[in-house]
C-alpha positions in Angstrom: 3.4 18.5 15.4 2.1 21.5 17.2 2.5 23.7 14.1 0.6 21.1 12.0 -2.2 20.9 14.6 -2.5 24.7 14.6 -2.7 24.8 10.8 -5.3 22.0 10.8 -7.6 24.1 13.0 -7.0 27.5 11.4 -6.7 26.8 7.7 -9.8 26.5 5.5 -10.9 22.9 5.3 -9.7 22.5 1.7 -6.2 23.5 2.7 -5.9 21.5 5.9 -4.9 18.3 4.1 -1.5 19.9 3.3 -0.1 20.3 6.9 -1.8 17.0 7.9 -0.1 14.9 5.3 3.3 16.7 5.4 3.5 16.1 9.2 2.2 12.6 8.9 4.9 11.5 6.5 7.9 13.4 7.9 7.5 12.3 11.6 8.6 8.7 12.4 6.0 6.5 14.0 8.4 6.0 16.9 7.6 9.5 18.2 5.2 8.8 21.1 3.6 10.6 24.0 2.8 8.3 27.0 0.0 9.4 29.3 -1.1 7.1 32.1 0.5 4.1 30.4 -1.4 4.8 27.1 0.8 5.4 24.1 -0.3 8.3 21.8 1.9 8.3 18.8 2.3 11.7 17.0 0.4 10.2 14.1 -2.5 9.3 16.3 -2.5 12.8 17.8 -2.7 14.3 14.3 -5.6 12.1 13.4 -7.4 13.1 16.7 -6.8 16.7 15.8 -8.6 16.3 12.5 -11.4 14.4 14.1 -11.8 17.3 16.6 -11.9 19.7 13.7 -14.6 17.6 12.1 -16.7 17.4 15.3 -16.8 21.2 15.4 -17.5 21.6 11.7 -20.4 23.8 10.8 -20.6 24.0 7.0 -23.3 25.4 4.8 -26.4 23.4 3.8 -24.6 22.4 0.6 -21.5 21.2 2.5 -21.3 17.9 4.1 -18.7 16.3 6.3 -18.3 13.6 3.6 -18.5 14.4 -0.1 -21.5 12.5 -1.5 -22.6 11.4 2.0 -21.8 8.2 3.8 -21.5 5.7 0.9 -21.1 2.0 0.5 -17.3 2.2 0.5 -17.4 4.1 3.8 -19.6 1.4 5.4 -17.2 -1.4 4.3 -14.2 0.4 5.8 -16.2 0.9 9.0 -17.2 -2.8 9.2 -13.6 -3.9 8.4 -12.2 -1.7 11.2 -14.7 -2.8 13.8 -14.4 -6.5 12.8 -10.6 -6.4 13.3 -11.0 -4.8 16.7 -13.7 -7.1 18.0 -12.3 -10.3 16.8 -8.7 -9.5 17.9 -10.0 -8.6 21.4 -12.0 -11.9 21.6 -8.9 -13.8 20.4 -6.7 -12.6 23.3 -9.3 -11.8 26.0 -6.8 -9.4 27.7 -7.1 -5.7 28.7 -3.8 -4.9 27.0 -5.0 -6.3 23.8 -8.2 -4.2 24.0 -6.2 -1.1 24.6 -4.0 -1.9 21.6 -7.1 -2.5 19.5 -8.5 0.9 20.4 -5.3 2.5 19.4 -5.4 0.6 16.1 -9.0 1.7 15.6 -7.9 5.4 15.9 -5.4 4.7 13.1 -7.6 2.6 10.9 -11.1 4.0 11.2 -10.1 7.4 12.5 -7.5 7.9 9.7 -10.0 7.0 7.1 -12.6 9.4 8.5 -10.0 12.1 8.7 -9.0 11.7 5.0 -12.7 11.7 3.9 -13.4 14.9 5.8 -10.3 16.7 4.5 -10.9 15.9 0.8 -14.4 17.3 0.0 -14.0 18.1 -3.7 -12.1 17.8 -7.0 -9.9 20.8 -6.2 -8.7 19.2 -3.0 -8.1 15.9 -4.9 -5.6 17.8 -7.0 -4.1 19.5 -3.9 -3.7 16.2 -2.2 -1.8 14.6 -5.1 0.5 17.7 -5.1 1.2 17.3 -1.4 2.0 13.6 -1.9 4.4 14.6 -4.8 6.1 17.0 -2.4 6.5 14.3 0.2 8.0 12.0 -2.5 10.5 14.7 -3.3 11.5 15.1 0.3 11.8 11.4 1.0 13.4 10.7 -2.4 16.2 13.2 -1.7 16.8 11.8 1.8 16.8 8.2 0.7 19.1 8.8 -2.2 21.5 10.5 0.2 21.5 7.4 2.3 23.0 5.5 -0.6 26.1 7.6 -0.4 26.4 8.6 3.2 24.9 5.4 4.8 23.2 7.7 7.3 19.4 8.4 7.6 18.7 12.1 8.4 15.6 11.0 10.2 17.5 8.7 12.5 17.8 11.4 15.2 14.0 11.3 15.4 13.8 7.6 15.7 14.1 6.5 12.1 15.9 3.4 11.1 19.5 3.3 9.9 20.0 2.0 6.4 20.8 -1.7 6.1 22.6 -3.9 3.6 21.2 -6.8 1.6 23.3 -8.7 -0.9 25.7 -5.8 -1.1 23.0 -3.2 -1.8 22.1 -0.4 0.6 18.4 -0.3 1.4 17.5 3.3 2.3 15.0 3.8 5.1 13.8 7.4 5.1 11.1 8.2 7.6 8.8 5.2 6.8 11.3 2.4 6.2 12.8 0.8 3.1 10.0 -1.5 2.1 7.1 0.8 3.2 8.7 3.8 1.6 9.2 2.1 -1.7 5.6 0.8 -1.7 4.3 4.3 -0.7 6.0 5.8 -3.8 5.2 2.9 -6.2 1.4 3.0 -5.7 1.3 6.8 -6.3 2.8 6.8 -9.8 -0.6 6.7 -11.6 -1.8 9.7 -9.7 1.2 11.7 -10.7 0.6 10.8 -14.3 -3.0 12.1 -13.9 -1.6 15.3 -12.5 0.6 15.6 -15.6 -2.5 16.1 -17.8 -3.1 19.4 -16.0 -0.8 22.0 -17.6 -0.7 24.1 -14.5 0.5 21.1 -12.4 3.1 19.6 -14.6 6.1 20.7 -12.5 4.5 19.1 -9.5 3.8 16.0 -11.5 7.4 15.8 -12.8 8.7 16.3 -9.2 6.5 13.6 -7.9 7.5 11.1 -10.6 11.2 11.8 -10.0 10.9 11.6 -6.3 8.8 8.4 -6.3 11.1 6.7 -8.7 14.1 7.6 -6.6 12.4 6.2 -3.5 11.6 2.9 -5.3 15.2 2.5 -6.5 16.7 3.4 -3.1 14.5 1.0 -1.3 15.9 -1.9 -3.3 12.9 -4.2 -2.7 10.9 -6.4 -5.1 7.6 -5.4 -3.5 8.3 -1.7 -4.3 9.1 -2.5 -7.9 6.0 -4.7 -8.1 3.8 -1.9 -6.9 5.6 0.5 -9.3 5.1 -1.8 -12.3 1.5 -2.7 -11.4 0.4 0.9 -11.7 1.9 1.2 -15.2 0.5 -2.2 -16.2 -3.0 -1.1 -15.1 -2.6 2.2 -17.0 -1.7 0.2 -20.1 -5.2 -1.3 -20.2 -6.7 2.1 -20.9 -7.5 1.3 -24.6 -9.4 -1.8 -23.3 -11.4 0.1 -20.7 -14.7 -0.9 -22.4 -13.8 -4.6 -22.4 -12.6 -5.0 -18.8 -15.2 -7.7 -18.1 -13.5 -9.9 -20.7 -10.1 -9.0 -19.2 -11.2 -10.0 -15.7 -12.6 -13.3 -16.8 -9.5 -13.9 -18.9 -7.3 -13.4 -15.8 -9.5 -15.8 -13.8 -9.3 -18.4 -16.6 -5.5 -18.0 -16.8 -5.0 -18.5 -13.1 -7.3 -21.6 -13.1 -5.4 -23.1 -16.1 -2.1 -22.5 -14.4 -3.3 -24.1 -11.2 -4.2 -27.2 -13.2 -1.0 -27.5 -15.1 1.6 -26.3 -12.6 3.5 -28.7 -10.3 2.6 -26.5 -7.4 -0.5 -24.4 -6.5 -1.0 -21.2 -8.5 0.0 -19.0 -5.5 3.5 -20.6 -5.7 4.0 -18.0 -8.5 4.9 -15.7 -5.6 8.0 -17.8 -5.1 9.4 -16.9 -8.5 9.0 -13.1 -8.2 12.5 -11.7 -7.6 13.1 -8.3 -9.1 16.2 -7.3 -7.2 18.2 -10.5 -6.9 17.8 -10.8 -3.1 14.1 -11.0 -2.4 12.5 -13.2 0.2 9.9 -14.3 -2.3 9.8 -17.9 -1.0 8.8 -16.5 2.4 5.8 -14.7 0.7 4.8 -17.9 -0.9 5.0 -19.9 2.4 2.9 -17.2 4.2 0.0 -17.7 1.7 0.5 -21.5 1.6 0.4 -21.9 5.4 -2.5 -19.6 5.7 -4.5 -21.7 3.3 -3.4 -25.0 4.8 -4.3 -23.8 8.3 -7.7 -22.4 7.4 -9.3 -24.3 10.3 -7.0 -22.5 12.8 -8.0 -18.9 11.9 -11.3 -18.8 10.1 -13.5 -17.9 13.1 -11.4 -15.7 15.5 -8.0 -15.5 13.9 -5.0 -17.3 15.3 -2.3 -15.9 17.7 0.2 -18.7 17.4 0.8 -18.4 13.7 4.5 -18.2 14.3 4.4 -21.9 14.9 3.4 -22.6 11.3 7.0 -22.6 10.1 10.3 -20.8 9.9 10.0 -17.0 10.4 6.2 -17.2 10.0 5.9 -14.5 12.6 7.0 -12.0 9.9 3.5 -11.5 8.3 4.5 -9.3 5.3 1.2 -9.9 3.6 -1.8 -7.7 4.3 -4.4 -10.4 3.5 -2.7 -13.0 5.7 -2.4 -10.4 8.5 -6.1 -9.8 8.3 -6.7 -13.6 8.5 -4.6 -14.3 11.6 -5.8 -11.2 13.5 -9.4 -11.0 12.4 -10.6 -14.3 10.9 -12.4 -14.9 7.7 -14.9 -12.0 8.1 -12.1 -9.4 8.3 -10.4 -10.9 5.2 -13.6 -10.8 3.2 -14.2 -7.2 4.3 -10.6 -6.3 3.4 -11.1 -7.7 -0.1 -14.5 -6.0 -0.3 -12.8 -2.6 0.1 -10.9 -3.1 -3.1 -13.8 -4.8 -4.8 -16.2 -2.0 -4.0 -13.7 0.6 -5.0 -13.1 -1.0 -8.4 -16.9 -1.4 -8.9 -17.6 2.2 -8.0 -14.9 3.4 -10.4 -16.2 1.2 -13.3 -19.7 2.4 -12.9 -18.7 6.1 -12.7 -16.5 5.7 -15.8 -19.5 4.5 -17.8 -21.6 7.5 -16.6 -19.0 10.0 -17.9 -18.1 8.1 -21.0 -16.8 10.5 -23.6 -15.5 13.0 -21.0 -11.9 12.1 -21.4 -10.7 14.2 -18.4 -13.0 12.5 -15.9 -12.5 9.1 -17.4 -8.7 9.4 -17.1 -8.9 10.5 -13.5 -11.1 7.5 -12.6 -8.8 5.2 -14.5 -5.7 6.6 -12.7 -7.4 6.1 -9.4 -8.2 2.5 -10.3 -4.7 1.9 -11.4 -3.3 3.2 -8.1 -5.9 1.0 -6.3 -4.7 -2.0 -8.3 -1.1 -1.2 -7.3 -2.2 -1.3 -3.7 -3.7 -4.8 -4.2 -0.4 -6.1 -5.7 1.6 -4.5 -2.9 -0.7 -6.2 -0.3 0.8 -9.6 -1.2 4.3 -8.4 -0.2 3.7 -6.2 2.8 1.4 -5.4 5.7 -0.1 -2.0 5.9 1.1 -0.1 8.9 -0.3 3.2 9.9 1.6 5.4 7.3 0.8 3.0 4.5 -2.8 3.1 5.6 -2.7 6.9 5.4 -1.4 6.5 1.8 -4.4 4.2 0.9 -7.1 6.3 2.7 -6.7 9.5 0.7 -6.8 7.4 -2.4 -10.2 5.9 -1.3 -11.4 9.4 -0.4 -10.4 10.6 -3.8 -12.3 7.7 -5.3 -15.5 8.7 -3.4 -15.1 12.3 -4.6 -14.6 11.4 -8.2 -17.5 8.9 -8.2 -19.7 11.6 -6.6 -18.7 14.1 -9.3 -19.4 11.6 -12.0 -22.9 10.9 -10.6 -23.6 14.7 -10.5 -22.3 15.1 -14.0 -24.6 12.3 -15.2 -27.6 13.9 -13.5 -26.8 17.3 -15.0 -26.4 15.7 -18.5 -29.8 13.9 -18.1 -31.5 17.1 -17.0 -30.0 19.0 -20.0 -31.2 16.3 -22.4 -34.7 16.3 -20.9 -34.9 20.1 -21.3 -33.8 19.8 -25.0 -36.4 17.1 -25.6 -39.2 19.0 -23.9 -38.2 22.2 -25.8 -38.8 20.4 -29.1 -42.5 20.2 -28.3 -44.7 23.2 -29.5 -45.7 25.3 -26.5 -43.1 23.8 -24.1 -41.9 27.1 -22.9 -42.1 27.4 -19.1 -41.8 23.7 -18.3 -38.7 24.3 -16.1 -40.5 27.0 -14.1 -41.7 26.4 -10.5 -44.8 24.3 -10.1 -47.5 27.0 -10.4 -50.3 28.0 -12.8 -47.7 29.2 -15.4 -45.9 25.8 -15.5 -49.2 23.9 -15.4 -50.4 25.9 -18.4 -47.2 25.0 -20.2 -47.7 21.3 -19.7 -51.3 21.6 -20.9 -49.9 23.2 -24.0 -47.6 20.2 -24.6 -50.4 17.7 -24.2 -52.7 19.6 -26.6 -49.9 19.8 -29.1 
C-alpha cells in the first residue's frame, strides 16, 4: 500500500493509474486500519491518496482534472452516490449508519472521481486496459492453482478459502469467486479492442487468457453470463446503424413473452443455469419480491427486506440493492448511469462514423457496459467491482470527448475547404484584422 501511494504521488498523472489499480486488485478488502473506531480499508486509503493528488494538481491551461470537463455522466454518478447516502441515513436514523454511509461515499463517489482524474486521454485508456489485463493474468494463475491445491494464496492476507458447490471447486482469488468471475467477464470486449493495436496484442492475449481462466475457475453462472453478454453485444457490430430497431425489438419481445408466459417475464431468471448448480431461483425471487413489495421501499428504502422470504437477506442483485437501500430515486439514477453511458456512446459513434478505429473503441466500451448491466442482475457491486466499472465509465467519457473533438476538427476542415473554393478567399483563417476583413470582402464581391 505504501509503495502504491508513493508511486501515485510521484509518477506522472498518466502513469499513476498503474500502481493504483494493481494495488487495488491485489489487496483483499479485509485489510483495514482502525483509527478512533473508524474503519479505513486499504482500498479507501488508496482512493484518498488519489483524491489528495488531485487536490494538489496544477496542470497547464489545456489540462483539466476531468477530460472534457464535468459532463452529464459525472453528474448522474454524483447524484446516485449522494442519493444512496442520504436516503440510507434517513432510513436508519443512527450515527453508525451515517458513518458507514460516509465510508461508502468515499468508495462510490471518491472511487469514481479518482478514476476520472487518473484517465485523462486516449493513451491512458490503452494503459488502463493493459493494467487490467495484467491483473487478470495474476488472478487467473492464482485461481487456477486453487483448483488443484485447494488453497488460496491470498488467504494469508484475509482472502477467502475456496469452497465446493456440487462437487466443483469455486476459486476465490483476491476478490471472491463470483466477484472475480464477473470482474473478468465484463472486461473481455476491452481486451478484444486492445487486440486491434498491433503493439498491444501480447497484452490482449494475456488478458483474454487470464480472464477466461478466472471465469472458468469461478464456476458461477453470473460470471459466464457477463462473459457471454460481452461477446453477444460485440456480435451486433454489423447492425450498429440499426440499433434503434434492435432496442424496440427487444422491448417488443419482452412484452410478448410477458403476455404468453405462465409467469412474469422476469421469471426467465429462474431458468438461467449455466453451471448446473446455480441459485437462479433465488435471483428470480429477489426481483419478484422487490416488485411485489414496491410500497415498502419506494420512498426511503426498506431495512427489513430479509423478512420477504427465504434467504432474502442475500441481495445478489445490484438494482434490488439500490432499491432496498436507496428507494426509487436511487434505482432510477442507477439505471440512468447505464442509459446515459449508452446514449453518449451512440451519439459519439455517429459523429466519427467512417473512422473504424474510433467506432470500434466506442462499440467495445458499450459492449463492456452491457456486460455490466447483465451482471447486475446476478450480483451486487462491492467496492472492487465498482472500481472495475468506474474506469470503464471514465474511458467512455474520454472516448466521447475525443469523438466530439474529432467531429469539430472535421467540420473546421470542411469549412476551410468550402471557403477556399471561393475566389479571393485567401486569408479567411487569419486573425480578425484588416487583412482577414479584406479577404471576406473579396468573397462577397466574388
